[in-house]
C-alpha positions in Angstrom: 0.0 0.0 0.0 2.8 2.4 0.7 4.2 1.8 -2.8 0.9 3.0 -4.3 0.9 6.1 -2.1 4.5 7.0 -3.0 3.6 6.6 -6.7 0.7 9.0 -6.2 3.0 11.6 -4.8 4.8 11.8 -8.1 3.6 14.6 -10.2 2.7 12.5 -13.3 0.2 10.3 -11.3 -3.0 11.7 -9.9 -6.3 10.6 -8.4 -8.8 9.8 -11.2 -11.6 12.1 -10.1 -13.7 11.2 -13.2 -13.5 7.5 -12.3 -14.4 8.2 -8.7 -17.5 10.1 -9.8 -18.4 7.3 -12.2 -18.1 4.7 -9.5 -20.3 6.7 -7.2 -23.0 7.2 -9.8 -22.9 3.6 -11.0 -23.5 2.5 -7.4 -26.4 5.0 -7.1 -24.8 6.8 -4.1 -25.0 10.5 -3.3 -22.0 12.5 -2.1 -23.5 12.7 1.4 -24.0 8.9 1.6 -20.5 8.1 0.5 -19.1 10.7 2.9 -21.1 9.3 5.8 -20.2 5.7 4.9 -16.4 6.3 4.7 -16.3 8.8 7.6 -15.4 12.1 5.9 -17.2 15.4 5.2 -19.3 15.8 2.1 -16.9 18.6 1.0 -14.1 16.1 0.7 -16.1 14.0 -1.7 -17.0 17.1 -3.7 -13.3 18.2 -3.8 -12.3 14.7 -4.9 -14.8 14.7 -7.7 -13.9 18.2 -8.9 -10.2 17.4 -9.0 -9.3 19.7 -6.2 -7.7 16.9 -4.3 -5.2 15.2 -6.6 -3.2 13.2 -4.0 -5.5 11.9 -1.3 -4.1 10.4 1.9 -3.5 6.7 1.8 -6.2 6.1 4.5 -8.8 7.9 2.4 -7.8 6.1 -0.8 -8.0 2.8 1.1 -11.5 3.6 2.3 -12.6 4.5 -1.2 -11.1 1.3 -2.7 -12.8 -0.8 -0.1 -16.1 1.0 -0.3 -16.4 0.6 -4.1 -14.6 -2.8 -4.1 -12.2 -1.7 -6.8 -8.4 -1.6 -7.3 -6.0 1.2 -6.4 -5.0 1.3 -10.1 -8.6 2.1 -11.0 -8.3 5.4 -9.3 -4.9 6.5 -10.6 -4.3 8.2 -13.9 -1.0 9.1 -15.5 -0.8 12.7 -16.7 1.2 13.3 -19.8 3.8 16.0 -19.1 
């Protein structure tokens, strides 16, 4: 898990906010519901979806992966520099 987090810290890899929103909508969950279920404020979910948080903390990323039953790699994109 630390390996994934370290990779996220590199500038060319970012949180995939579009995939996160897609997962939330596919699972028919509102931002408030996801926030409540993973133990964060709704504003955190909004900022994740809007791309304002590009490198979420490992504990938050782990909660999202567990919640949506997906892989870390599903939520990481490589930005062409």
